[in-house]
C-alpha positions in Angstrom: 43.3 -3.8 -168.9 41.6 -7.0 -167.3 43.5 -10.1 -166.2 41.2 -12.0 -168.4 42.4 -10.0 -171.5 46.0 -10.3 -170.5 45.4 -14.1 -170.1 43.9 -14.4 -173.6 46.9 -12.4 -175.3 49.2 -14.7 -173.6 47.4 -17.7 -174.8 47.3 -16.4 -178.4 50.9 -15.6 -178.2 51.7 -19.2 -176.6 49.6 -20.9 -179.6 51.4 -18.7 -182.4 54.8 -19.7 -180.9 53.8 -23.3 -181.0 51.9 -23.6 -184.3 54.2 -21.0 -186.2 57.5 -21.5 -184.6 57.6 -25.2 -184.8 57.0 -25.1 -188.6 59.6 -22.5 -189.1 62.0 -24.3 -186.9 61.4 -27.6 -188.8 61.5 -26.2 -192.3 64.6 -23.8 -191.4 66.7 -26.9 -190.4 65.8 -28.9 -193.2 66.3 -26.1 -195.7 69.8 -25.3 -194.3 71.0 -28.9 -194.1 69.7 -29.1 -197.8 72.0 -26.1 -198.4 75.1 -27.4 -196.7 74.6 -30.8 -198.6 74.3 -29.6 -202.1 77.0 -27.0 -201.7 79.3 -29.5 -200.4 78.4 -32.5 -202.6 78.9 -30.6 -206.0 82.5 -29.9 -207.1 81.5 -26.8 -208.9 80.1 -25.4 -205.7 83.2 -26.3 -203.6 85.6 -24.0 -205.5 83.1 -21.2 -205.8 83.6 -18.4 -203.3 80.0 -17.2 -203.4 78.9 -20.8 -202.4 81.4 -21.1 -199.6 79.7 -17.9 -198.2 76.2 -19.3 -198.7 77.4 -22.6 -196.9 78.7 -20.8 -194.0 75.7 -18.6 -193.7 73.6 -21.9 -193.7 75.6 -23.5 -191.2 75.3 -20.5 -188.8 71.5 -20.2 -189.5 71.5 -23.8 -188.3 72.9 -22.9 -185.0 70.9 -19.9 -184.6 67.5 -21.8 -185.0 68.8 -24.7 -182.8 69.7 -22.1 -180.0 67.6 -18.9 -180.4 64.3 -20.3 -181.8 64.2 -23.7 -180.3 64.6 -22.0 -176.8 62.3 -19.4 -177.7 59.7 -22.0 -178.3 60.3 -23.8 -175.1 60.0 -20.7 -173.0 57.0 -19.2 -174.8 54.9 -22.3 -175.8 55.7 -24.7 -173.3 57.0 -22.8 -170.1 60.4 -24.5 -170.1 63.1 -21.9 -169.7 66.5 -23.7 -169.8 68.1 -20.2 -169.2 66.5 -19.8 -165.9 68.0 -22.8 -164.4 71.7 -22.9 -165.9 73.8 -19.6 -166.0 76.3 -21.5 -168.3 73.3 -21.7 -170.8 72.1 -18.3 -170.3 75.7 -16.8 -171.1 76.2 -19.4 -173.9 72.7 -18.6 -175.6 73.3 -15.0 -175.7 76.9 -15.5 -177.0 76.2 -18.1 -179.5 73.1 -16.3 -181.0 74.7 -13.1 -181.5 77.8 -14.6 -183.1 75.5 -16.7 -185.5 73.4 -13.5 -186.3 76.5 -11.5 -187.2 78.2 -14.3 -189.0 75.1 -14.8 -191.2 74.6 -11.1 -192.1 78.3 -11.0 -192.7 78.1 -13.8 -195.1 75.2 -12.2 -196.8 77.2 -9.0 -197.2 80.3 -10.9 -198.7 78.3 -13.0 -201.1 76.6 -10.0 -202.4 79.8 -8.3 -202.9 81.6 -11.5 -204.3 78.9 -11.5 -207.0 79.2 -7.9 -207.8 82.9 -8.6 -208.2 82.7 -11.7 -210.2 80.6 -9.7 -212.9 82.9 -6.6 -213.0 84.5 -6.0 -216.5 87.7 -5.1 -214.8 90.0 -8.2 -214.3 91.6 -6.4 -211.3 88.2 -6.7 -209.4 87.5 -9.9 -210.7 90.7 -11.6 -208.9 89.1 -10.5 -205.6 86.3 -13.2 -206.1 88.0 -16.4 -205.2 87.8 -19.2 -202.9 91.2 -18.4 -201.1 89.9 -14.6 -200.1 86.8 -16.2 -199.1 88.7 -18.5 -196.5 90.6 -15.6 -195.1 87.4 -13.2 -194.9 85.5 -15.8 -193.2 88.2 -16.8 -190.5 88.8 -13.2 -190.0 85.2 -12.4 -189.3 84.6 -15.3 -187.2 87.5 -14.4 -185.0 86.1 -10.8 -184.9 82.6 -11.9 -184.0 83.9 -14.4 -181.4 85.6 -11.4 -179.7 82.8 -9.0 -180.1 80.6 -11.6 -178.1 82.6 -11.6 -175.2 80.6 -9.1 -173.2 77.7 -11.3 -173.4 79.5 -13.8 -171.6 80.6 -11.3 -168.9 77.5 -9.1 -168.5 74.7 -11.9 -169.1 73.8 -13.3 -165.6 70.8 -14.9 -163.7 69.0 -12.2 -161.7 66.5 -13.3 -159.1 63.4 -11.2 -158.5 62.9 -9.9 -155.1 59.2 -10.3 -155.3 58.7 -13.6 -157.1 62.0 -15.3 -156.6 62.3 -16.3 -160.3 65.6 -16.0 -162.1 65.7 -14.1 -165.5 68.5 -14.2 -167.7 69.4 -10.7 -168.6 72.4 -8.3 -168.9 73.4 -6.7 -165.6 75.3 -3.8 -167.4 73.4 -0.8 -168.2 75.9 0.7 -170.7 76.2 -2.5 -172.5 72.4 -2.8 -172.9 72.4 0.7 -174.6 75.3 -0.5 -176.8 73.4 -3.6 -177.6 70.3 -1.9 -178.8 72.3 0.7 -180.8 74.2 -2.2 -182.6 71.2 -4.0 -183.3 69.4 -1.2 -185.0 72.7 -0.7 -187.1 72.9 -4.4 -188.2 69.3 -4.7 -188.9 69.1 -1.7 -191.1 72.4 -3.1 -193.0 70.8 -6.2 -193.4 67.6 -4.6 -195.0 69.9 -2.8 -197.4 72.1 -5.6 -198.4 69.2 -8.0 -198.5 67.5 -5.3 -201.2 70.7 -5.2 -203.2 71.2 -8.8 -203.5 68.1 -9.0 -205.7 70.1 -6.6 -208.2 73.0 -9.0 -208.6 73.5 -11.9 -210.8 72.2 -15.1 -209.5 74.7 -18.0 -208.6 
């Protein structure tokens, strides 16, 4: 594979990151903010458990876009990599992105289950669809994912290349790398299944 061909691919990837990533970032942030404003401003949604899950999901999605996608745009589109110069940001980005992704998928699952419970004929199941249960589930889930992300603080570090002298923010623990890859696959498959299931539920 020639150097010119590789250079062309890098240029195409850079342009796609700039011209696709930036619109996605802007539209995602605006859409997330609109969701939060709508759900918090209307009294009907404030006491609705499903709306609460969607509000939290919108907030963590904003956090994910602000750290994950924005940093990726800076790295791939403008060759600015803050993770190479700050060990704190290297660890924080890896930690925060994983917490946001996990919380977002969890909220999607809770919202889907909540809609199922709300439409059950049995009163015994319907009583689980309420705002108090939603608050407890979100607090518990947040604590769980914050603890689950602790290894990212421990194992993500700046590693200096012996050939180029360039820093790279990567996991320095091989077992954790394998675990991370395995968990990713399970979470993504679960998200796909829940996403398909959500289309079968009655809308809010």
